PyMOL CGO cylinders between C-alpha atoms (Angstrom):
from pymol import cmd
from pymol.cgo import CYLINDER

trace = [
    CYLINDER, 17.82, -13.09, -21.64, 16.09, -10.41, -18.49, 0.3, 1, 1, 1, 1, 1, 1,
    CYLINDER, 16.09, -10.41, -18.49, 12.36, -10.55, -18.35, 0.3, 1, 1, 1, 1, 1, 1,
    CYLINDER, 12.36, -10.55, -18.35, 10.77, -7.06, -18.55, 0.3, 1, 1, 1, 1, 1, 1,
    CYLINDER, 10.77, -7.06, -18.55, 7.50, -7.67, -15.90, 0.3, 1, 1, 1, 1, 1, 1,
    CYLINDER, 7.50, -7.67, -15.90, 5.29, -4.74, -14.87, 0.3, 1, 1, 1, 1, 1, 1,
    CYLINDER, 5.29, -4.74, -14.87, 6.17, -2.37, -12.25, 0.3, 1, 1, 1, 1, 1, 1,
    CYLINDER, 6.17, -2.37, -12.25, 4.88, -3.70, -8.04, 0.3, 1, 1, 1, 1, 1, 1,
    CYLINDER, 4.88, -3.70, -8.04, 1.24, -2.51, -7.14, 0.3, 1, 1, 1, 1, 1, 1,
    CYLINDER, 1.24, -2.51, -7.14, 0.45, -1.36, -11.35, 0.3, 1, 1, 1, 1, 1, 1,
    CYLINDER, 0.45, -1.36, -11.35, -2.65, -2.62, -13.10, 0.3, 1, 1, 1, 1, 1, 1,
    CYLINDER, -2.65, -2.62, -13.10, -2.76, -4.20, -16.44, 0.3, 1, 1, 1, 1, 1, 1,
    CYLINDER, -2.76, -4.20, -16.44, -5.28, -2.29, -18.61, 0.3, 1, 1, 1, 1, 1, 1,
    CYLINDER, -5.28, -2.29, -18.61, -7.43, -2.51, -21.32, 0.3, 1, 1, 1, 1, 1, 1,
    CYLINDER, -7.43, -2.51, -21.32, -10.82, -2.82, -21.58, 0.3, 1, 1, 1, 1, 1, 1,
    CYLINDER, -10.82, -2.82, -21.58, -12.70, -0.75, -23.31, 0.3, 1, 1, 1, 1, 1, 1,
    CYLINDER, -12.70, -0.75, -23.31, -13.92, 0.82, -19.80, 0.3, 1, 1, 1, 1, 1, 1,
    CYLINDER, -13.92, 0.82, -19.80, -11.16, 0.81, -17.86, 0.3, 1, 1, 1, 1, 1, 1,
    CYLINDER, -11.16, 0.81, -17.86, -9.54, 4.01, -16.81, 0.3, 1, 1, 1, 1, 1, 1,
    CYLINDER, -9.54, 4.01, -16.81, -5.79, 2.90, -17.37, 0.3, 1, 1, 1, 1, 1, 1,
    CYLINDER, -5.79, 2.90, -17.37, -5.91, 1.53, -20.83, 0.3, 1, 1, 1, 1, 1, 1,
    CYLINDER, -5.91, 1.53, -20.83, -2.02, 1.51, -21.72, 0.3, 1, 1, 1, 1, 1, 1,
    CYLINDER, -2.02, 1.51, -21.72, -0.44, -1.46, -19.82, 0.3, 1, 1, 1, 1, 1, 1,
    CYLINDER, -0.44, -1.46, -19.82, 2.20, -0.48, -16.71, 0.3, 1, 1, 1, 1, 1, 1,
    CYLINDER, 2.20, -0.48, -16.71, 5.24, 1.02, -17.31, 0.3, 1, 1, 1, 1, 1, 1,
    CYLINDER, 5.24, 1.02, -17.31, 8.48, -1.78, -16.90, 0.3, 1, 1, 1, 1, 1, 1,
    CYLINDER, 8.48, -1.78, -16.90, 11.02, -2.52, -14.69, 0.3, 1, 1, 1, 1, 1, 1,
    CYLINDER, 11.02, -2.52, -14.69, 13.99, -5.19, -16.08, 0.3, 1, 1, 1, 1, 1, 1,
    CYLINDER, 13.99, -5.19, -16.08, 14.21, -8.02, -13.17, 0.3, 1, 1, 1, 1, 1, 1,
    CYLINDER, 14.21, -8.02, -13.17, 17.25, -10.40, -13.85, 0.3, 1, 1, 1, 1, 1, 1,
    CYLINDER, 17.25, -10.40, -13.85, 16.16, -14.90, -13.28, 0.3, 1, 1, 1, 1, 1, 1,
    CYLINDER, 16.16, -14.90, -13.28, 19.17, -15.83, -11.44, 0.3, 1, 1, 1, 1, 1, 1,
    CYLINDER, 19.17, -15.83, -11.44, 17.18, -19.35, -11.40, 0.3, 1, 1, 1, 1, 1, 1,
    CYLINDER, 17.18, -19.35, -11.40, 14.13, -21.31, -12.05, 0.3, 1, 1, 1, 1, 1, 1,
    CYLINDER, 14.13, -21.31, -12.05, 12.21, -23.16, -9.34, 0.3, 1, 1, 1, 1, 1, 1,
    CYLINDER, 12.21, -23.16, -9.34, 10.58, -26.41, -9.60, 0.3, 1, 1, 1, 1, 1, 1,
    CYLINDER, 10.58, -26.41, -9.60, 7.64, -26.56, -11.82, 0.3, 1, 1, 1, 1, 1, 1,
    CYLINDER, 7.64, -26.56, -11.82, 9.71, -23.27, -14.14, 0.3, 1, 1, 1, 1, 1, 1,
    CYLINDER, 9.71, -23.27, -14.14, 8.35, -20.70, -11.12, 0.3, 1, 1, 1, 1, 1, 1,
    CYLINDER, 8.35, -20.70, -11.12, 11.36, -17.74, -11.91, 0.3, 1, 1, 1, 1, 1, 1,
    CYLINDER, 11.36, -17.74, -11.91, 13.18, -16.99, -8.56, 0.3, 1, 1, 1, 1, 1, 1,
    CYLINDER, 13.18, -16.99, -8.56, 14.32, -13.47, -9.16, 0.3, 1, 1, 1, 1, 1, 1,
    CYLINDER, 14.32, -13.47, -9.16, 16.53, -10.48, -8.00, 0.3, 1, 1, 1, 1, 1, 1,
    CYLINDER, 16.53, -10.48, -8.00, 14.76, -7.29, -7.21, 0.3, 1, 1, 1, 1, 1, 1,
    CYLINDER, 14.76, -7.29, -7.21, 16.88, -3.79, -5.24, 0.3, 1, 1, 1, 1, 1, 1,
    CYLINDER, 16.88, -3.79, -5.24, 20.45, -5.91, -4.84, 0.3, 1, 1, 1, 1, 1, 1,
    CYLINDER, 20.45, -5.91, -4.84, 23.63, -4.59, -6.04, 0.3, 1, 1, 1, 1, 1, 1,
    CYLINDER, 23.63, -4.59, -6.04, 27.21, -6.38, -6.42, 0.3, 1, 1, 1, 1, 1, 1,
    CYLINDER, 27.21, -6.38, -6.42, 29.22, -4.89, -3.85, 0.3, 1, 1, 1, 1, 1, 1,
    CYLINDER, 29.22, -4.89, -3.85, 32.55, -6.45, -4.75, 0.3, 1, 1, 1, 1, 1, 1,
    CYLINDER, 32.55, -6.45, -4.75, 33.66, -9.54, -6.09, 0.3, 1, 1, 1, 1, 1, 1,
    CYLINDER, 33.66, -9.54, -6.09, 36.97, -11.60, -5.35, 0.3, 1, 1, 1, 1, 1, 1,
    CYLINDER, 36.97, -11.60, -5.35, 39.18, -14.50, -6.39, 0.3, 1, 1, 1, 1, 1, 1,
    CYLINDER, 39.18, -14.50, -6.39, 41.82, -16.39, -5.42, 0.3, 1, 1, 1, 1, 1, 1,
    CYLINDER, 41.82, -16.39, -5.42, 44.11, -18.50, -7.66, 0.3, 1, 1, 1, 1, 1, 1,
    CYLINDER, 44.11, -18.50, -7.66, 46.78, -20.96, -6.49, 0.3, 1, 1, 1, 1, 1, 1,
    CYLINDER, 46.78, -20.96, -6.49, 50.64, -19.95, -6.84, 0.3, 1, 1, 1, 1, 1, 1,
    CYLINDER, 50.64, -19.95, -6.84, 51.45, -23.64, -8.37, 0.3, 1, 1, 1, 1, 1, 1,
    CYLINDER, 51.45, -23.64, -8.37, 51.29, -22.93, -11.74, 0.3, 1, 1, 1, 1, 1, 1,
    CYLINDER, 51.29, -22.93, -11.74, 51.72, -26.05, -14.43, 0.3, 1, 1, 1, 1, 1, 1,
    CYLINDER, 51.72, -26.05, -14.43, 52.07, -24.56, -18.52, 0.3, 1, 1, 1, 1, 1, 1,
    CYLINDER, 52.07, -24.56, -18.52, 51.32, -26.22, -21.66, 0.3, 1, 1, 1, 1, 1, 1,
    CYLINDER, 51.32, -26.22, -21.66, 54.87, -26.85, -22.02, 0.3, 1, 1, 1, 1, 1, 1,
    CYLINDER, 54.87, -26.85, -22.02, 55.35, -28.79, -18.93, 0.3, 1, 1, 1, 1, 1, 1,
    CYLINDER, 55.35, -28.79, -18.93, 52.79, -31.49, -20.04, 0.3, 1, 1, 1, 1, 1, 1,
    CYLINDER, 52.79, -31.49, -20.04, 54.63, -31.47, -22.73, 0.3, 1, 1, 1, 1, 1, 1,
    CYLINDER, 54.63, -31.47, -22.73, 57.87, -32.04, -21.40, 0.3, 1, 1, 1, 1, 1, 1,
    CYLINDER, 57.87, -32.04, -21.40, 55.91, -35.41, -19.09, 0.3, 1, 1, 1, 1, 1, 1,
    CYLINDER, 55.91, -35.41, -19.09, 53.66, -36.54, -21.94, 0.3, 1, 1, 1, 1, 1, 1,
    CYLINDER, 53.66, -36.54, -21.94, 53.68, -37.32, -26.05, 0.3, 1, 1, 1, 1, 1, 1,
    CYLINDER, 53.68, -37.32, -26.05, 51.80, -33.82, -26.11, 0.3, 1, 1, 1, 1, 1, 1,
    CYLINDER, 51.80, -33.82, -26.11, 52.84, -30.39, -27.25, 0.3, 1, 1, 1, 1, 1, 1,
    CYLINDER, 52.84, -30.39, -27.25, 51.66, -27.01, -26.26, 0.3, 1, 1, 1, 1, 1, 1,
    CYLINDER, 51.66, -27.01, -26.26, 50.64, -26.04, -29.86, 0.3, 1, 1, 1, 1, 1, 1,
    CYLINDER, 50.64, -26.04, -29.86, 48.09, -28.95, -29.44, 0.3, 1, 1, 1, 1, 1, 1,
    CYLINDER, 48.09, -28.95, -29.44, 47.06, -28.11, -25.92, 0.3, 1, 1, 1, 1, 1, 1,
    CYLINDER, 47.06, -28.11, -25.92, 46.39, -25.20, -27.16, 0.3, 1, 1, 1, 1, 1, 1,
    CYLINDER, 46.39, -25.20, -27.16, 44.42, -25.86, -30.16, 0.3, 1, 1, 1, 1, 1, 1,
    CYLINDER, 44.42, -25.86, -30.16, 42.23, -28.38, -29.19, 0.3, 1, 1, 1, 1, 1, 1,
    CYLINDER, 42.23, -28.38, -29.19, 41.44, -26.79, -25.34, 0.3, 1, 1, 1, 1, 1, 1,
    CYLINDER, 41.44, -26.79, -25.34, 42.11, -22.94, -25.15, 0.3, 1, 1, 1, 1, 1, 1,
    CYLINDER, 42.11, -22.94, -25.15, 44.55, -24.08, -22.13, 0.3, 1, 1, 1, 1, 1, 1,
    CYLINDER, 44.55, -24.08, -22.13, 47.33, -22.54, -21.67, 0.3, 1, 1, 1, 1, 1, 1,
    CYLINDER, 47.33, -22.54, -21.67, 48.11, -23.05, -18.01, 0.3, 1, 1, 1, 1, 1, 1,
    CYLINDER, 48.11, -23.05, -18.01, 46.81, -24.26, -14.89, 0.3, 1, 1, 1, 1, 1, 1,
    CYLINDER, 46.81, -24.26, -14.89, 47.01, -23.71, -11.47, 0.3, 1, 1, 1, 1, 1, 1,
    CYLINDER, 47.01, -23.71, -11.47, 47.36, -26.71, -8.85, 0.3, 1, 1, 1, 1, 1, 1,
    CYLINDER, 47.36, -26.71, -8.85, 46.23, -25.81, -5.04, 0.3, 1, 1, 1, 1, 1, 1,
    CYLINDER, 46.23, -25.81, -5.04, 48.97, -27.44, -2.77, 0.3, 1, 1, 1, 1, 1, 1,
    CYLINDER, 48.97, -27.44, -2.77, 48.01, -30.85, -0.92, 0.3, 1, 1, 1, 1, 1, 1,
    CYLINDER, 48.01, -30.85, -0.92, 47.95, -29.04, 2.29, 0.3, 1, 1, 1, 1, 1, 1,
    CYLINDER, 47.95, -29.04, 2.29, 45.96, -26.52, 0.61, 0.3, 1, 1, 1, 1, 1, 1,
    CYLINDER, 45.96, -26.52, 0.61, 41.74, -26.80, 0.52, 0.3, 1, 1, 1, 1, 1, 1,
    CYLINDER, 41.74, -26.80, 0.52, 38.62, -25.71, -1.58, 0.3, 1, 1, 1, 1, 1, 1,
    CYLINDER, 38.62, -25.71, -1.58, 37.53, -23.58, 1.72, 0.3, 1, 1, 1, 1, 1, 1,
    CYLINDER, 37.53, -23.58, 1.72, 41.56, -21.74, 2.35, 0.3, 1, 1, 1, 1, 1, 1,
    CYLINDER, 41.56, -21.74, 2.35, 40.98, -20.31, -1.03, 0.3, 1, 1, 1, 1, 1, 1,
    CYLINDER, 40.98, -20.31, -1.03, 37.42, -19.54, -0.97, 0.3, 1, 1, 1, 1, 1, 1,
    CYLINDER, 37.42, -19.54, -0.97, 38.35, -17.64, 2.89, 0.3, 1, 1, 1, 1, 1, 1,
    CYLINDER, 38.35, -17.64, 2.89, 41.07, -15.83, -0.06, 0.3, 1, 1, 1, 1, 1, 1,
    CYLINDER, 41.07, -15.83, -0.06, 38.47, -14.43, -1.91, 0.3, 1, 1, 1, 1, 1, 1,
    CYLINDER, 38.47, -14.43, -1.91, 36.34, -13.77, -0.13, 0.3, 1, 1, 1, 1, 1, 1,
    CYLINDER, 36.34, -13.77, -0.13, 39.02, -11.27, 1.22, 0.3, 1, 1, 1, 1, 1, 1,
    CYLINDER, 39.02, -11.27, 1.22, 38.78, -9.67, -2.14, 0.3, 1, 1, 1, 1, 1, 1,
    CYLINDER, 38.78, -9.67, -2.14, 34.92, -9.31, -2.00, 0.3, 1, 1, 1, 1, 1, 1,
    CYLINDER, 34.92, -9.31, -2.00, 34.86, -7.86, 1.33, 0.3, 1, 1, 1, 1, 1, 1,
    CYLINDER, 34.86, -7.86, 1.33, 37.64, -5.20, 0.02, 0.3, 1, 1, 1, 1, 1, 1,
    CYLINDER, 37.64, -5.20, 0.02, 36.40, -4.19, -3.31, 0.3, 1, 1, 1, 1, 1, 1,
    CYLINDER, 36.40, -4.19, -3.31, 32.52, -3.73, -1.21, 0.3, 1, 1, 1, 1, 1, 1,
    CYLINDER, 32.52, -3.73, -1.21, 34.37, -1.52, 1.33, 0.3, 1, 1, 1, 1, 1, 1,
    CYLINDER, 34.37, -1.52, 1.33, 37.80, 0.08, -0.59, 0.3, 1, 1, 1, 1, 1, 1,
    CYLINDER, 37.80, 0.08, -0.59, 39.36, -1.25, 2.91, 0.3, 1, 1, 1, 1, 1, 1,
    CYLINDER, 39.36, -1.25, 2.91, 41.93, -3.68, 3.06, 0.3, 1, 1, 1, 1, 1, 1,
    CYLINDER, 41.93, -3.68, 3.06, 40.94, -6.97, 5.46, 0.3, 1, 1, 1, 1, 1, 1,
    CYLINDER, 40.94, -6.97, 5.46, 42.96, -9.14, 7.42, 0.3, 1, 1, 1, 1, 1, 1,
]
cmd.load_cgo(trace, "trace")
């Protein structure tokens, strides 16, 4: 849900002698989290410049599990919706995958290949 807040500098009107009897125009603000006490943390004037992702190359399908365990692809898929998983090699840390994903962010943001 995106709450509507008054524009900055706008006065809340409504009094009988108020020169601004109508409420101020509203702007949309995305609430991304809440601080202790329930106060929202908002992003104003921020845009997403790019996105990135990384998937490890090692694909393990439900059929691979079915060969090792007493189960079937259909049983796994009907209960979890999962068709395949990706496993990182033992020598690949999450920081390696994060770095690869960050390269994608920089590429999408700049439109240029990043090494």
